[in-house]
N, C-alpha and C positions, 0 to 999 in steps of 0.2 A: 900530320895530325894537327888540327887547328891552324891550318895554313902555314905550317912549318915542317921542315924535314927533321926526322928524329932517327937516330941509329936503331937498328933492329938486330937483336942477337938470337941466333938459333940455339935453343937449349933442349936437352933430352929430359923431359919431365918424368918419364917412366920408361923403363927398358925391360921388356918381356921377351921370352924366347922367339916368338913369331912376329913381334912388331914393337915399335917404339911410339911413344907419344911425344911429338915435337912441339915445343912452345916457341913462338916468335915474340920474344920479350922486348918491350920498349920502356925506356926510362922516362916516364911521363907522370905528371901529378894527377891527372884526371882519370878516374876509373872508367873503363870501357866494358861493354858487354862481352863476356867470354863466349867463344864459339868453337866447336869441334868440327873440323872438316874431315869427314870420313872418305878417304881416298879409296879407289878401287884396289882390290887385291890381285885380281887376275891379269898379270902381265903389265899392269900400269903402275908406275911409281908416283909418289907424291910430287915429284919434280914437274910432272905434266900439269899440275894445278898452280903453277907459279903465278900466272896472271890473276887467278881467282884469289889467291892468298894476298897478293899485292894490293888488290882492290879492297879486300876485307880489312887489311891492316890500318887503313885510314880511320875506321870507326869501331874496330873490334880488337879484343885481346884474343889472338888466333892460336889455336892448337890444331895439329894435323896428324892423322895416323900415318905412320911410315912402316909399311909391311916389309918384312924381310923376305928375301928370295929363299924359297924352300930348300934349295940345294945348299944354302949356307947355315941351315938350322941342324944341329946335331940330332941324330936319331933318338938319343935318350931324352929329348924334349917331348917325345910322344907324338900323337896324331894331332891334327888341327882340322876339325870339322866345323859344321855350321854352329853347333852349340858352343864350341870354343871361340869362334869368331864373335858371336853375340856376347859371350862372357868377356872378351877383350874390350869390346866397345863399352860395356857396363863399367868395367874397371877404369877405362879412360875417362868416362864421364864422372866417375867418383873422384878421380885425381883432379879434374878441373874444379869440381865442387858445385854446390847449389847455385841456381840462377843461370846456368849456362844455356847455350843454344846449340842446335845441330844443323849441319848441312852435309847431306850425303850426295856423292857424285857418282851416278851410274850404278854399277853393280852392288855397292854396299847399302843401297836404299832399303832393301828388304831386311837385312840384318840390323840396320839402324832402327827401323820401325819396330822390329822384334825387341831389341834392347830397351827402347823407350817404353814399350808396352809392358814388359816385365818389370822394369823399374817403377812404372806408374802403379802397377798392381801391387807391388811390394811396398809402396809408399816410400821409395828411396828418396831421401832429401836431395840427391844429386840429379834427379830426373830432369832432363832438359825442358826448358820452357817452350821451345819452338825456334822459329827463326824470326829475326826482326822484319817488320813490314818494309817493303821497298821505300826508299827515300827518293821522291821525285824532285828534281830541281827545275825551276822555271827558266826558260830560255830568256836571255837578256838581249 
C-alpha cells in the first residue's frame, strides 16, 4: 500500500449458517474503496481467488464471501436456494456499508446482479456503486 508492505489480518465480519463474510483488514491511515468479492458457491472456495484478492489489497479494503460446505451446515439451518443466496449477498453488502463496490467471479454473477438490482429498487443505502475503472500504468 503506497509502495510499502503492510500486515493484513483476516477477520470474520459476519458469520451466517451458510456463509461468512471475510474482511482482510489493514492498519493504514488512508481510507480505500471497499469491495466485496463474491466467490463461487459451487465447489469452489474463496481460496482459489487468492491472487485476485492479493492484487485488490493494494488499492482496496477487501471483503470476500466464504461459503460453507453444505455437508457442514446443520439441517435445522433450513434450505439454501437462490433467494437465500441473493439475501446473503444483500446482507453482506449491508455489513460493508454504503459506497462499496462489487466483483463477482463466475457463478455468483447472476445472484450479485439480482442483489444489486433489488437493493437499488429498494433504495438501500448500501447498494454497491459498481467496480473501480481499471488503472492503467504507463510502461517506463
